[in-house]
C-alpha positions as CSV (number, residue, x, y, z in Angstrom):
1,M,-38.4,-89.4,13.3
2,Q,-36.1,-87.0,15.0
3,K,-33.8,-88.5,17.7
4,I,-33.5,-86.9,21.1
5,L,-30.7,-87.6,23.7
6,V,-31.7,-86.7,27.3
7,L,-29.0,-86.1,30.0
8,N,-30.0,-86.4,33.6
9,F,-28.3,-87.2,37.0
10,F,-30.8,-89.8,38.1
11,P,-32.6,-92.7,36.4
12,A,-36.2,-92.8,35.2
13,F,-37.3,-95.3,37.9
14,T,-40.8,-96.7,37.3
15,P,-43.1,-96.5,39.0
16,P,-41.7,-93.0,40.0
17,K,-41.1,-92.4,43.7
18,S,-40.4,-88.7,43.6
19,G,-41.6,-85.7,41.7
20,G,-38.4,-85.5,39.6
21,E,-38.7,-89.2,38.6
22,L,-42.4,-88.7,37.8
23,R,-41.6,-85.7,35.5
24,Y,-38.6,-87.5,33.9
25,Y,-40.4,-90.7,33.0
26,H,-43.9,-89.5,32.1
27,L,-42.8,-86.5,30.0
28,Y,-40.6,-88.6,27.8
29,R,-43.1,-91.5,27.7
30,E,-45.6,-89.0,26.2
31,L,-43.0,-87.4,23.8
32,S,-41.9,-90.8,22.5
33,G,-45.1,-90.8,20.5
34,Y,-43.5,-88.0,18.4
35,F,-39.7,-88.5,18.8
36,D,-37.3,-91.3,19.1
37,I,-35.9,-90.8,22.6
38,T,-32.8,-92.1,24.5
39,L,-32.3,-91.3,28.2
40,L,-28.8,-91.4,29.5
41,S,-28.8,-91.8,33.3
42,P,-26.2,-92.7,35.9
43,T,-27.2,-95.3,38.4
44,S,-25.6,-96.5,41.7
45,T,-22.1,-97.9,41.9
46,T,-23.5,-101.3,42.8
47,G,-25.8,-101.2,39.7
48,R,-25.0,-102.6,36.3
49,A,-24.8,-101.1,32.9
50,E,-28.1,-101.9,31.1
51,V,-30.5,-100.6,28.5
52,L,-34.1,-100.5,29.5
53,T,-36.7,-100.4,26.7
54,Y,-39.9,-98.7,27.6
55,A,-41.3,-98.4,24.1
56,D,-40.1,-98.8,20.5
57,T,-39.2,-95.2,20.6
58,L,-38.1,-94.8,24.2
59,R,-35.1,-96.4,25.9
60,E,-32.8,-95.6,28.9
61,Y,-29.1,-96.3,29.1
62,R,-28.1,-96.7,32.7
63,V,-24.5,-96.1,33.5
64,P,-23.1,-97.2,36.9
65,K,-21.2,-94.6,38.9
66,E,-17.6,-95.2,39.6
67,E,-14.9,-94.8,42.2
68,I,-14.6,-91.1,41.5
69,H,-18.2,-90.6,42.6
70,D,-17.5,-92.4,45.9
71,R,-14.4,-90.3,46.5
72,L,-16.4,-87.1,45.9
73,H,-19.2,-88.2,48.2
74,L,-16.7,-88.8,51.0
75,A,-15.0,-85.4,50.4
76,L,-18.3,-83.5,50.4
77,D,-19.4,-85.3,53.6
78,K,-16.3,-83.9,55.3
79,E,-17.1,-80.4,54.1
80,A,-20.7,-80.8,55.5
81,I,-22.4,-78.4,53.1
82,G,-25.8,-80.2,53.3
83,P,-27.6,-83.5,53.5
84,E,-28.1,-84.0,49.7
85,C,-25.1,-83.7,47.4
86,S,-25.6,-86.5,44.8
87,A,-26.3,-84.0,42.1
88,L,-23.2,-82.0,43.0
89,V,-21.2,-85.2,42.9
90,C,-22.3,-85.8,39.3
91,A,-21.4,-82.2,38.3
92,L,-17.9,-82.5,39.8
93,S,-17.3,-86.0,38.4
94,A,-17.5,-84.6,34.8
95,K,-13.9,-83.3,35.4
96,C,-12.7,-86.9,35.4
97,P,-13.1,-89.2,32.4
98,N,-15.6,-91.9,33.2
99,A,-18.2,-94.2,31.7
100,Y,-20.9,-91.5,31.4
101,H,-18.6,-89.7,29.0
102,M,-18.3,-92.8,27.0
103,G,-22.1,-93.3,26.9
104,Y,-22.5,-89.7,25.7
105,L,-19.9,-90.1,23.0
106,K,-21.6,-93.4,21.9
107,L,-25.0,-91.7,21.5
108,Y,-24.1,-88.2,20.5
109,S,-23.6,-88.6,16.8
110,S,-27.1,-90.1,16.1
111,A,-28.9,-87.4,18.2
112,D,-30.7,-84.5,16.4
113,M,-31.4,-82.8,19.7
114,I,-29.9,-82.9,23.3
115,I,-32.0,-82.1,26.3
116,H,-30.7,-81.3,29.8
117,E,-33.0,-81.9,32.8
118,F,-30.6,-80.1,35.2
119,P,-27.4,-78.1,34.9
120,Y,-25.4,-80.8,36.7
121,M,-24.5,-82.8,33.6
122,A,-23.7,-79.7,31.4
123,N,-20.0,-80.4,31.3
124,Y,-20.6,-84.0,30.2
125,D,-22.1,-82.4,27.0
126,L,-18.6,-82.1,25.4
127,F,-19.8,-80.3,22.3
128,L,-22.2,-77.8,24.0
129,G,-21.7,-74.5,22.2
130,L,-19.4,-76.1,19.6
131,D,-21.9,-77.8,17.3
132,K,-25.2,-76.9,15.6
133,K,-27.4,-79.5,17.4
134,L,-30.5,-78.1,19.1
135,R,-30.1,-77.9,22.9
136,V,-33.0,-77.6,25.4
137,Y,-32.8,-77.0,29.1
138,N,-35.9,-78.6,30.6
139,S,-35.5,-77.2,34.1
140,H,-37.1,-78.8,37.1
141,N,-36.2,-75.7,39.2
142,L,-34.1,-72.6,38.9
143,E,-31.4,-74.8,40.3
144,S,-28.9,-72.2,41.3
145,N,-31.5,-70.5,43.6
146,L,-32.4,-73.9,45.0
147,V,-28.9,-74.8,46.1
148,E,-28.4,-71.3,47.4
149,D,-31.1,-72.2,50.0
150,M,-30.0,-75.9,50.5
151,W,-26.3,-75.7,51.0
152,S,-24.6,-74.0,53.9
153,G,-21.4,-73.7,55.9
154,P,-18.0,-72.1,55.2
155,N,-17.3,-74.3,52.2
156,A,-20.6,-74.0,50.4
157,K,-20.0,-70.8,48.4
158,K,-17.6,-72.3,45.9
159,Y,-20.1,-75.1,45.0
160,K,-23.1,-72.7,44.8
161,D,-21.0,-70.5,42.4
162,Y,-20.1,-73.6,40.3
163,I,-23.7,-74.6,39.9
164,C,-24.6,-71.0,39.0
165,Y,-21.9,-71.1,36.4
166,L,-23.2,-74.4,34.9
167,E,-26.8,-73.2,34.8
168,G,-25.7,-69.9,33.3
169,K,-23.7,-71.8,30.6
170,L,-26.6,-74.1,29.9
171,T,-29.3,-71.3,29.7
172,T,-27.1,-69.2,27.5
173,K,-26.2,-71.9,25.0
174,S,-29.5,-73.7,24.9
175,H,-31.9,-72.7,22.2
176,I,-35.0,-73.2,24.4
177,V,-35.4,-73.1,28.2
178,F,-38.5,-74.6,29.9
179,A,-39.4,-73.1,33.3
180,T,-41.9,-74.6,35.7
181,S,-43.7,-71.3,36.6
182,P,-43.9,-67.7,35.6
183,E,-41.9,-66.8,38.7
184,E,-39.0,-69.0,37.6
185,K,-39.2,-67.7,34.1
186,E,-38.7,-64.2,35.4
187,G,-35.9,-65.6,37.6
188,F,-34.0,-67.0,34.6
189,V,-34.4,-63.7,32.7
190,E,-33.2,-61.6,35.6
191,K,-30.3,-63.9,36.7
192,F,-28.8,-64.9,33.4
193,K,-29.9,-62.0,31.2
194,I,-31.4,-64.3,28.5
195,P,-34.3,-63.1,26.3
196,E,-37.8,-63.8,27.6
197,S,-38.7,-65.2,24.2
198,K,-36.3,-68.1,24.7
199,I,-38.3,-69.4,27.7
200,R,-41.4,-71.5,27.6
201,L,-43.5,-72.8,30.5
202,A,-43.7,-76.6,31.4
203,P,-45.3,-76.8,34.8
204,N,-44.9,-79.8,37.1
205,G,-47.8,-82.1,37.6
206,I,-49.0,-85.7,38.0
207,N,-50.6,-88.3,35.8
208,P,-54.2,-88.4,37.3
209,G,-55.0,-91.5,35.4
210,E,-52.7,-93.5,37.6
211,L,-54.4,-92.5,40.9
212,P,-56.6,-95.3,42.4
213,C,-60.3,-94.4,42.8
214,E,-59.9,-94.0,46.6
215,M,-57.4,-91.2,46.0
216,N,-59.9,-89.0,44.1
217,I,-60.0,-86.1,46.5
218,V,-61.9,-83.7,44.2
219,K,-65.4,-85.0,45.0
220,A,-65.1,-84.7,48.7
221,D,-67.4,-82.4,50.7
222,R,-64.4,-80.3,52.1
223,K,-61.6,-79.1,49.9
224,K,-58.6,-81.3,50.2
225,T,-55.0,-80.8,49.1
226,L,-52.6,-83.7,48.6
227,F,-48.8,-83.0,48.9
228,I,-46.6,-85.8,47.8
229,G,-42.8,-85.6,48.2
230,S,-39.6,-87.6,48.7
231,S,-37.2,-86.9,51.5
232,H,-35.5,-84.2,49.4
233,P,-34.7,-81.3,51.8
234,P,-36.9,-78.7,50.0
235,N,-39.9,-81.1,50.3
236,I,-39.3,-81.5,54.1
237,E,-39.1,-77.7,54.4
238,A,-42.4,-77.5,52.4
239,V,-44.1,-79.9,54.8
240,H,-43.0,-77.8,57.8
241,F,-44.5,-74.8,56.1
242,I,-47.8,-76.6,55.5
243,I,-48.0,-77.8,59.1
244,S,-46.9,-74.6,60.8
245,E,-48.4,-71.9,58.6
246,L,-50.5,-72.9,55.6
247,S,-52.9,-75.3,57.4
248,T,-53.7,-72.8,60.2
249,S,-54.2,-70.0,57.6
250,C,-56.6,-72.3,55.6
251,P,-58.9,-74.1,58.1
252,E,-61.4,-74.9,55.4
253,I,-58.9,-77.2,53.6
254,D,-57.8,-80.7,54.7
255,F,-54.1,-81.2,53.9
256,H,-52.9,-84.8,53.2
257,I,-49.1,-85.4,53.1
258,A,-47.5,-88.5,51.7
259,G,-44.0,-89.8,50.9
260,G,-40.6,-89.7,52.5
261,C,-41.1,-86.0,53.4
């Protein structure tokens, strides 16, 4: 059975409390029926190093963040580029040796394939572009476009450029890129000049089998739409759009909104 090492900037919390966590856990839970998978995830500075076993062929190494992460958070707070910078902190922390590097080095040699969920951990993949292991970028977004909309202020440009550089590096050196929609597929091709044949579609979704019976909105008399989101800034923006524009344009649909958004 081939072994996969997955790099991400947040843990696979279960049950998932955000769309990113839902995709992260359930996708690899299903793939673990075909591959032996190890997730390598940072956790909070107050957390502890641990290995969680979800199945015989799926486990997660959680690595506590360190002092460097706290220092970077404080510095970014002063620069006031936006309300959500935890991913950027992980990207910048790769410049300083820390326990996540050690976790990567421990697990690297036994991996046949390395998958990146986001560009933020690209520089932790010390042998990216230097070895012959298969690399996959399983994108959740065209991330450089997302941060372009999220971050603002006089100090934001250098960080936007850095994430664009990391995403460009990852898309160029990966053998396969997964995009969540045809529009994002086109965006990857246009922005990073990679061949369209390199990109496959892996849309976001939910596991409907986990919804309780009372959440079954398909059989209702009126059409109903359920939007679930954490307090991630793009989700809050989406809720404002639903309330102010989409709901008034679609009076035949009942919109249900849940989550921190």
